Structure formats: structure tokens, C-alpha cells
VMD Tcl script that draws the C-alpha trace (Angstrom):
set ca {
  {-243.01 242.25 5.59}
  {-244.42 240.98 8.66}
  {-245.68 243.62 11.91}
  {-242.75 241.88 13.54}
  {-239.77 242.69 11.79}
  {-241.21 246.39 11.08}
  {-241.13 246.48 15.37}
  {-237.61 244.72 15.01}
  {-236.39 247.82 12.86}
  {-237.79 250.72 13.84}
  {-236.43 250.22 17.29}
  {-232.51 250.69 18.29}
  {-230.41 247.79 18.46}
  {-229.32 248.69 22.32}
  {-231.06 250.15 24.98}
  {-229.50 251.92 28.43}
  {-231.84 249.06 30.53}
  {-234.95 247.21 30.08}
  {-238.41 248.76 31.39}
  {-239.06 246.66 34.98}
  {-242.21 245.11 33.20}
  {-239.75 243.62 30.50}
  {-237.68 242.10 33.14}
  {-241.21 240.80 35.12}
  {-242.00 239.45 31.36}
  {-239.17 237.22 31.22}
  {-239.21 235.63 34.68}
  {-243.12 234.83 34.26}
  {-242.44 233.45 30.78}
  {-239.38 231.81 32.10}
  {-241.16 230.06 35.09}
  {-244.21 228.79 33.30}
  {-241.88 227.34 30.56}
  {-240.57 225.20 33.62}
  {-237.21 226.66 33.19}
  {-234.44 227.56 34.92}
  {-232.55 230.68 34.09}
  {-229.78 228.01 33.45}
  {-232.19 226.28 30.92}
  {-233.41 229.01 29.05}
  {-229.72 230.58 28.88}
  {-229.01 227.43 26.81}
  {-231.75 227.12 24.68}
  {-230.50 231.24 23.78}
  {-226.63 230.22 23.27}
  {-225.94 232.89 25.84}
  {-225.06 232.52 29.95}
  {-226.83 232.30 32.64}
  {-225.80 235.48 33.70}
  {-227.30 237.61 30.81}
  {-230.89 235.93 31.16}
  {-230.42 236.73 35.76}
  {-229.07 240.56 34.65}
  {-232.51 241.23 32.52}
  {-234.80 239.49 35.12}
  {-233.21 241.91 37.71}
  {-232.56 245.20 34.84}
  {-229.10 245.39 35.03}
  {-227.06 245.86 31.85}
  {-227.75 246.54 29.03}
  {-229.95 244.40 26.44}
  {-229.83 243.64 23.34}
  {-232.44 243.11 21.00}
  {-231.18 240.12 18.97}
  {-231.26 238.15 22.65}
  {-234.69 239.69 23.22}
  {-236.40 238.04 20.42}
  {-234.40 234.69 20.75}
  {-235.93 234.90 24.41}
  {-239.33 235.63 22.93}
  {-239.43 232.70 21.13}
  {-238.38 230.40 23.90}
  {-241.56 231.68 26.08}
  {-243.85 232.93 23.41}
  {-243.92 236.31 24.79}
  {-244.11 239.35 23.02}
  {-241.24 241.57 24.75}
  {-240.71 244.21 22.25}
  {-242.45 246.71 19.96}
  {-246.43 247.46 21.04}
  {-248.06 244.33 22.25}
  {-245.57 244.17 24.93}
  {-246.76 240.91 26.95}
  {-249.12 239.40 24.69}
  {-248.66 235.85 23.40}
  {-246.09 235.50 20.16}
  {-248.26 234.58 17.07}
  {-246.93 231.37 15.25}
  {-246.01 231.93 11.99}
  {-247.42 229.87 8.97}
  {-245.80 228.28 7.72}
  {-246.37 226.59 3.57}
  {-246.17 222.48 4.54}
  {-244.55 220.66 1.31}
}
mol new
graphics top color blue
foreach p $ca { graphics top sphere $p radius 0.5 }
foreach p [lrange $ca 0 end-1] q [lrange $ca 1 end] { graphics top cylinder $p $q radius 0.2 }
display resetview
């Protein structure tokens, strides 16, 4: 089991509110990839309002959605090493 999976397992599924640094990381990561809120939302199959709410620190964030955002923007948002580049998994080639 990877350390990423352990980070997700040790965290609760829901939080009251996103920390400000995570809100900022989402916005900065999205902008660095040249994505609008609407484009990011469509890539993770969510409504644009979800991205707007997360970036503004409103709403109740879900770990599953944060994990999807992590994969798209390439920045760790959950667990330790928050803000670090997300390491790509190396799979076996056929």
C-alpha cells in the first residue's frame, strides 16, 4: 500500500472547512495548468460551483473530490507534504 493511500485512509471522509492554504493551492495549481474553474470542474465531473466554493473556502470538502483535483493539478492537497508536487505512479509496461 502506498503512502498516498495511507494518508487518505487516516483522514476522515469529511471536514468542516478547507484550510486557507489548501484553497490557495487549488487556485494556484488550476491557474498554473491554464484551467478555468469550469474546465477543472469538467475534468473531475463536478459542477463549476464546487471548484469556486473550494477555492473560496466555502462548503464542506470531500476527500474524493480533493483527490481528483490533486491528480489534475499535480499538487498534493491532503495529508502530509501538502503543497508538494504529486508523484506520478510508475506502472508496468506491457
